[in-house]
C-alpha positions as CSV (number, residue, x, y, z in Angstrom):
1,X,15.4,1.7,3.5
2,X,11.6,1.7,2.1
3,X,10.6,-2.1,2.2
4,X,9.1,-3.0,-0.9
5,X,5.8,-5.3,-0.9
6,X,5.6,-7.5,-4.1
7,X,1.7,-8.0,-5.3
8,X,0.1,-10.1,-7.7
9,X,-1.5,-7.7,-9.7
10,X,-5.3,-9.1,-9.4
11,X,-4.8,-7.5,-5.6
12,X,-4.7,-4.1,-7.0
13,X,-8.8,-3.2,-7.9
14,X,-8.5,-3.7,-4.1
15,X,-6.0,-0.9,-3.1
16,X,-6.6,3.1,-2.8
17,X,-3.9,5.6,-4.6
18,X,-2.9,8.2,-3.7
19,X,-5.1,11.4,-5.5
20,X,-1.7,13.6,-6.3
21,X,1.3,12.2,-8.7
22,X,3.9,10.7,-6.7
23,X,6.2,12.4,-8.7
24,X,6.8,16.2,-7.6
25,X,9.2,16.8,-10.4
26,X,8.3,17.2,-14.6
27,X,11.3,15.8,-15.8
28,X,10.7,12.5,-14.1
29,X,7.0,12.7,-15.4
30,X,7.6,12.5,-19.0
31,X,10.2,10.0,-18.1
32,X,7.6,7.8,-16.5
33,X,5.3,8.5,-19.9
34,X,8.1,7.8,-22.3
35,X,8.4,4.5,-19.8
36,X,5.0,3.8,-20.2
37,X,4.8,3.8,-23.3
38,X,8.1,1.2,-24.0
39,X,6.2,-0.9,-21.8
40,X,3.3,-0.7,-23.2
41,X,5.2,-2.1,-26.7
42,X,6.8,-5.0,-24.6
43,X,4.1,-5.9,-23.4
44,X,1.6,-5.8,-26.8
45,X,5.0,-6.6,-29.5
46,X,6.6,-9.1,-27.1
47,X,4.0,-10.3,-25.0
48,X,7.3,-9.2,-22.0
49,X,6.6,-8.3,-18.0
50,X,8.6,-5.7,-16.2
51,X,8.2,-4.5,-12.6
52,X,6.4,-1.7,-11.9
53,X,6.7,-0.1,-8.7
54,X,3.8,1.9,-7.2
55,X,1.6,3.7,-4.7
56,X,-1.0,3.6,-2.1
57,X,-2.4,6.1,-0.8
58,X,-1.0,5.0,2.5
59,X,2.3,5.9,1.6
60,X,3.1,2.3,1.0
61,X,4.8,1.3,-2.1
62,X,4.8,-2.1,-3.9
63,X,5.5,-3.5,-6.8
64,X,3.8,-5.5,-9.2
65,X,5.4,-7.8,-11.6
66,X,3.7,-8.4,-15.1
67,X,2.5,-7.2,-18.9
68,X,1.1,-3.9,-19.8
69,X,-1.3,-3.8,-22.3
70,X,-1.1,0.2,-23.1
71,X,-0.7,3.0,-21.7
72,X,-2.7,5.5,-21.2
73,X,-3.4,9.3,-19.9
74,X,-4.6,8.8,-16.7
75,X,-4.0,5.4,-16.3
76,X,-1.4,1.6,-17.3
77,X,-4.0,-1.4,-18.8
78,X,-2.3,-4.7,-17.2
79,X,-3.1,-7.9,-18.6
80,X,-6.1,-9.6,-17.4
81,X,-8.5,-5.5,-17.7
82,X,-6.7,-4.5,-14.1
83,X,-5.3,-0.8,-14.8
84,X,-3.5,1.4,-12.5
85,X,-3.4,5.0,-12.1
86,X,-0.1,6.5,-13.9
87,X,-0.5,9.0,-10.8
88,X,0.5,6.2,-8.7
89,X,3.8,5.1,-10.6
90,X,6.6,5.9,-9.5
91,X,9.2,3.9,-11.9
92,X,9.3,0.3,-14.4
93,X,11.9,-1.8,-14.8
94,X,12.9,-3.5,-17.6
95,X,14.9,-6.3,-18.0
């Protein structure tokens, strides 16, 4: 079992992400897209936060607890205008 490091959203701009999609299965990518849209709705309508799990270029898994303001085709916009490549996201945890 791999250790998951929890980070602050402000650390995301200093990270490097894989050039490939971390999800191999098309079904998983479709689910991630659906979850990203749901996360954006939660963030905008209810100012709700959630955990986003993602991988960095070195293969480490990280977690950030934040609000999603927008889900774009290639990336997520988080609170404070920080962006996270969607290809790096492994899953969302809604509460």
